[in-house]
C-alpha positions as CSV (number, residue, x, y, z in Angstrom):
1,M,0.0,0.0,0.0
2,N,2.7,2.5,1.0
3,Y,4.8,1.5,-2.0
4,R,2.1,2.5,-4.5
5,L,1.3,5.7,-2.7
6,A,4.9,6.7,-2.4
7,E,5.6,5.8,-6.1
8,Q,2.8,8.1,-7.2
9,I,3.9,10.9,-5.0
10,T,7.4,10.7,-6.5
11,F,5.9,10.6,-10.0
12,L,4.0,13.8,-9.3
13,L,6.9,15.6,-7.5
14,L,9.0,15.2,-10.7
15,R,6.4,17.3,-12.5
16,H,5.0,19.7,-9.9
17,H,6.4,21.8,-7.1
18,Y,4.2,20.2,-4.4
19,V,1.8,17.4,-4.0
20,V,-1.0,17.3,-1.3
21,V,-1.9,14.0,0.3
22,P,-5.5,14.5,1.6
23,Q,-5.9,14.4,5.4
24,L,-2.1,14.0,5.8
25,G,-0.1,16.9,4.5
26,G,1.8,18.3,1.5
27,F,5.2,17.4,0.1
28,I,7.1,20.4,-1.2
29,R,10.0,20.2,-3.7
30,E,12.4,23.2,-3.2
31,V,14.6,23.7,-6.3
32,L,18.3,24.4,-5.7
33,P,20.4,26.1,-8.4
34,A,23.3,24.7,-10.3
35,S,26.8,25.1,-8.7
36,Y,30.4,24.9,-9.7
37,N,33.3,23.5,-7.7
38,A,36.4,25.4,-8.7
39,D,38.8,23.1,-6.9
40,K,37.5,20.0,-8.8
41,A,36.6,21.9,-11.9
42,I,33.2,20.2,-11.9
43,A,29.8,21.8,-12.7
44,Y,26.9,20.2,-10.9
45,P,23.4,20.3,-12.3
46,P,20.4,21.8,-10.4
47,S,18.9,19.6,-7.6
48,A,16.1,19.9,-5.1
49,E,15.2,19.4,-1.4
50,L,12.0,17.8,-0.1
51,H,10.0,19.4,2.8
52,F,6.7,18.5,4.4
53,N,3.9,20.8,5.5
54,Q,1.2,19.2,7.8
55,E,-1.2,22.1,7.2
56,L,-1.6,21.4,3.5
57,T,-4.5,19.0,3.9
58,H,-6.9,20.3,1.3
59,S,-6.7,18.1,-1.8
60,D,-5.3,19.6,-5.0
61,G,-6.7,16.8,-7.2
62,L,-3.3,15.6,-8.5
63,L,-3.3,12.2,-6.7
64,E,-7.0,11.6,-7.5
65,E,-6.4,12.1,-11.2
66,R,-3.2,9.9,-11.1
67,Y,-5.1,7.1,-9.4
68,A,-8.0,7.3,-11.8
69,L,-5.6,7.1,-14.8
70,L,-3.5,4.3,-13.2
71,L,-6.4,2.1,-12.1
72,G,-8.8,3.0,-14.9
73,L,-11.5,4.3,-12.5
74,S,-13.6,7.3,-12.3
75,L,-12.5,10.2,-10.1
76,R,-15.0,9.4,-7.4
77,R,-13.9,5.8,-7.1
78,A,-10.2,6.8,-7.3
79,R,-10.8,9.2,-4.5
80,L,-12.3,6.4,-2.4
81,V,-9.3,4.2,-3.0
82,L,-6.9,7.0,-2.2
83,E,-8.7,7.9,1.1
84,E,-8.6,4.2,2.2
85,E,-4.8,4.1,1.6
86,V,-4.2,7.4,3.4
87,K,-6.4,6.1,6.3
88,Q,-4.2,2.9,6.6
89,L,-1.1,5.1,6.4
90,R,-2.2,7.3,9.3
91,H,-3.3,4.3,11.4
92,A,0.2,2.7,11.0
93,L,1.8,6.1,11.7
94,I,-0.2,6.5,15.0
95,Q,0.6,2.9,16.1
96,M,4.3,2.8,15.3
97,G,5.2,6.5,15.5
98,T,7.3,6.4,12.4
99,I,6.8,5.1,8.9
100,E,9.0,5.1,5.8
101,L,7.8,6.2,2.3
102,P,10.2,4.5,-0.2
103,G,12.0,7.0,-2.4
104,I,10.7,10.0,-0.4
105,G,11.7,9.9,3.3
106,T,10.4,9.0,6.8
107,L,7.4,10.4,8.6
108,Q,7.5,10.7,12.4
109,M,4.6,11.6,14.7
110,S,5.1,13.0,18.2
111,A,2.9,12.4,21.2
112,S,1.1,15.7,20.5
113,G,0.2,14.6,17.0
114,V,2.7,16.8,15.1
115,V,4.2,15.1,12.1
116,S,7.8,15.7,11.1
117,F,9.6,14.6,8.0
118,V,13.2,13.4,7.3
119,P,13.9,13.4,3.5
120,Q,15.8,10.6,1.8
121,P,19.1,12.0,0.5
122,S,18.9,10.0,-2.8
123,S,15.3,10.6,-3.6
124,P,14.6,10.5,-7.4
125,A,12.6,13.7,-7.1
126,T,15.7,15.6,-5.9
127,L,18.4,14.3,-8.2
128,G,19.4,16.1,-11.4
129,A,19.7,12.8,-13.2
130,S,16.0,12.3,-13.0
131,Y,15.6,15.3,-15.3
132,G,18.4,14.3,-17.7
133,Y,21.1,16.4,-16.1
134,T,24.6,15.2,-15.3
135,S,27.8,16.7,-13.9
136,L,30.3,18.1,-16.3
137,T,34.0,18.6,-16.1
138,L,34.7,22.3,-17.0
139,P,38.4,23.2,-16.5
140,R,39.3,26.8,-16.6
141,L,40.6,28.1,-20.0
142,A,44.3,29.1,-20.0
143,Q,44.9,32.8,-20.6
144,Q,45.9,33.3,-24.2
145,R,49.0,35.4,-24.6
146,T,49.4,37.3,-27.8
147,I,52.9,37.5,-29.1
148,E,53.6,40.5,-31.2
149,T,56.0,39.7,-34.0
150,A,57.9,42.6,-35.6
151,E,58.0,42.7,-39.3
152,V,61.5,42.4,-40.6
153,V,62.1,44.7,-43.6
154,S,65.0,43.8,-45.7
155,P,67.0,46.8,-46.8
156,A,66.8,47.7,-50.4
157,P,70.0,47.5,-52.4
158,R,71.9,50.7,-52.4
159,E,72.0,52.7,-55.6
160,K,75.3,53.7,-56.9
161,G,75.8,57.4,-57.2
162,D,77.1,60.5,-55.5
163,Y,74.1,60.7,-53.0
164,I,74.0,59.3,-49.4
165,L,70.6,57.8,-48.6
166,L,69.5,57.9,-44.9
167,R,66.6,55.6,-44.0
168,F,64.5,56.5,-40.9
169,S,61.3,54.8,-39.7
170,K,58.1,56.9,-39.4
171,R,57.9,56.2,-35.7
172,A,61.4,57.5,-35.1
173,L,60.6,60.7,-37.0
174,G,57.4,61.1,-35.0
175,Y,59.4,60.8,-31.7
176,A,62.0,63.4,-32.9
177,A,59.3,65.9,-34.0
178,A,57.6,65.6,-30.6
179,V,60.9,66.2,-28.7
180,A,61.6,69.2,-30.8
181,F,58.2,70.7,-30.2
182,V,58.5,70.3,-26.5
183,A,62.0,71.8,-26.5
184,L,60.8,74.9,-28.5
185,S,57.8,75.4,-26.3
186,L,60.0,75.6,-23.2
187,I,62.2,78.4,-24.5
188,P,61.1,81.9,-23.1
189,W,60.7,83.8,-26.3
190,G,60.7,87.6,-25.3
191,R,59.1,87.2,-21.9
192,G,62.1,88.1,-19.7
193,A,61.8,91.9,-20.1
194,E,58.0,92.0,-19.5
195,S,58.3,90.0,-16.3
196,E,61.2,92.1,-15.1
197,R,59.2,95.3,-15.6
198,S,56.2,93.9,-13.9
199,Y,58.2,93.0,-10.9
200,Q,59.7,96.5,-10.6
201,A,56.2,98.1,-10.7
202,G,54.9,96.0,-7.8
203,F,55.2,96.7,-4.1
204,T,54.6,94.9,-0.9
205,P,52.3,96.8,1.7
206,T,53.7,97.2,5.2
207,S,51.9,95.8,8.2
208,Y,50.5,99.2,9.1
209,S,49.1,99.8,5.6
210,A,47.6,96.3,5.6
211,E,45.8,97.1,8.9
212,Q,44.4,100.3,7.4
213,L,43.3,98.6,4.3
214,F,41.9,95.4,5.7
215,G,41.5,96.0,9.4
216,T,42.5,93.8,12.3
217,A,39.4,91.7,12.6
218,T,39.6,88.2,11.3
219,L,36.7,86.4,9.7
220,E,35.8,83.1,11.3
221,E,35.2,80.3,8.9
222,K,31.7,78.9,9.3
223,K,31.7,75.2,9.3
224,P,28.6,73.6,7.8
225,E,26.4,71.9,10.4
226,V,26.4,68.1,10.1
227,V,23.1,66.6,10.6
228,D,23.0,62.9,11.4
229,I,20.5,61.2,9.1
230,P,19.5,57.8,10.3
231,Q,20.3,55.1,7.8
232,E,17.6,52.7,6.9
233,Q,18.3,49.3,8.2
234,G,18.1,46.8,5.4
235,L,17.6,43.0,5.3
236,Q,19.5,41.1,7.9
237,Y,21.2,37.8,6.9
238,C,21.8,35.0,9.4
239,S,23.6,31.7,8.9
240,E,23.4,30.1,12.3
241,Q,21.0,27.2,13.1
242,D,18.7,28.5,15.8
243,N,16.5,25.4,15.9
244,R,13.3,27.5,15.5
245,Y,10.3,27.1,13.3
246,H,10.3,29.8,10.6
247,I,7.5,31.0,8.3
248,I,9.2,31.0,4.8
249,I,7.7,33.2,2.1
250,A,10.4,33.0,-0.5
251,T,13.5,30.9,-1.5
252,E,16.1,32.4,-3.9
253,P,19.6,31.5,-4.9
254,T,21.1,35.0,-5.0
255,K,20.9,38.0,-2.7
256,E,19.9,40.3,-5.6
257,R,16.7,38.4,-6.3
258,L,15.9,38.1,-2.5
259,E,16.4,41.8,-2.0
260,S,13.8,42.6,-4.6
261,Y,11.4,40.1,-3.1
262,Y,12.1,41.6,0.4
263,K,11.2,45.1,-0.8
264,Q,7.9,43.8,-2.2
265,A,7.1,42.0,1.0
266,V,7.8,45.1,3.1
267,S,5.5,47.2,1.0
268,E,2.7,44.6,1.0
269,L,3.0,43.3,4.6
270,G,3.9,46.7,6.2
271,T,6.6,45.2,8.4
272,K,10.4,45.2,8.4
273,D,10.8,42.3,10.9
274,I,11.9,40.0,8.0
275,Q,15.2,38.1,8.1
276,A,17.1,36.0,5.6
277,Y,18.6,32.6,6.6
278,C,21.3,31.0,4.5
279,S,21.1,27.2,4.1
280,R,23.8,25.0,5.4
281,T,25.0,24.2,1.9
282,G,25.0,27.9,1.0
283,K,23.1,27.4,-2.2
284,V,19.8,29.1,-1.3
285,I,18.6,31.9,1.0
286,R,15.2,31.7,2.7
287,L,13.1,34.7,3.6
288,S,11.5,34.4,7.0
289,V,8.6,36.6,8.1
290,A,8.4,35.2,11.6
291,S,9.8,32.4,13.8
292,F,8.5,30.4,16.8
293,D,9.9,28.0,19.4
294,S,7.2,25.3,18.7
295,S,5.7,23.9,15.6
296,D,2.1,24.4,17.0
297,A,2.6,28.1,17.3
298,A,4.2,28.3,13.9
299,Y,1.3,26.5,12.2
300,T,-1.2,28.6,14.1
301,F,0.4,31.7,12.8
302,L,0.7,30.3,9.3
303,N,-3.1,29.7,9.1
304,S,-4.0,33.2,10.1
305,F,-1.2,34.7,8.0
306,V,-2.4,32.9,4.8
307,K,-6.0,34.0,5.5
308,E,-5.0,37.6,6.0
309,H,-2.6,37.6,3.0
310,P,-3.9,35.2,0.2
311,S,-1.0,36.1,-2.1
312,Y,1.3,34.3,0.3
313,S,-0.6,31.0,0.2
314,T,2.6,29.1,-0.7
315,A,4.2,30.0,2.6
316,W,5.4,27.0,4.6
317,V,7.0,26.1,7.9
318,F,10.8,25.4,8.0
319,R,12.7,24.2,11.0
320,N,16.2,25.7,11.1
321,N,18.3,22.9,12.5
C-alpha cells in the first residue's frame, strides 16, 4: 500500500512543485540552483530538497487524477481508493510513531500529533539525473598570450651614385618631432623683459598699511552643520542554526533576487521584521517573516497569515536545524 502511494507521490513531484496527500499533509520540492566546484573543476546540475507541511491537507486533485488514470477508475472511485490508503497510512503512523515512504523519506509523529519529515538523500525527485542532467568537467581556460611579431624589412640595395641615402622609420621621425616641439615650447621667447618690468612696478604693503586697508578683525570660517541622518536598516542575513520554526515566504539562490522580493514583502505586509537565513549548503537563501519556538505556534500563525494575505498562500514552515 505504501509503495504504490509513495511511487505516485514521487511521480507527481517530478512534474510539480508540491503534492498534497488528503488528510495527511503536503510534500514540497524546493529547487536548488546549479553550482560549480572550482577546486575539482566540476559543474553540478540543479537539484532539489524535499519538505513536508502538515497544514496542507486540502486536496489539490493531483493524486486523484493519477489514481484514476492508473487504475482505470472514475474520479469518485479513485478518491475512495486514495482515502482508504491514506487512512491505513495514518493508522500505521499512529501505532508505530514512524513510517517510511520509499523514495521520499520518513514520517514521524510526536505524542502531541505533530508530524515531522526526514527526507531521503537520494530521492529520485531531488536528483538532477531524473531530469536528464549530469555533472560536467569544465576546466578553466588558460589565458591566451598574444605575441607581437615585428616585421623584418630587408634593406633595399643601395644605388650607386654621389648621394647618401639615410633611412628613418616613421615612428622615429614622430618621436623626434615631438621632442623638438616640447623643447621649443619651453624656450622663453621675449618674456624676460616684461616679467622684469612687472616685478619692478609691484610693491609689498607694510603691516600698518595692511591694517588700514583690511582691518585687524579676522573672519571666522563657518563650518557647515552636520546633521546625522539615520540610515535605513536593510535586510539582515543569518547563517546560524537557531532550531526555531520559521515561516518561509520565498526561497532564492542569490541576494539580488531576494532583496527585490524583500522590498515587495515590506510594501505589502507593512513590516520590516523580516530576516534572511542561508542554508547549510550555501546554495539558497530563505526569507522568514516570523519564527517560533514550537511547531504548534508556527502552524497557528501560518493559518492566520495565509488567510490575511492570500497572495502568500505558498508560505510554509521550516525548522532551522
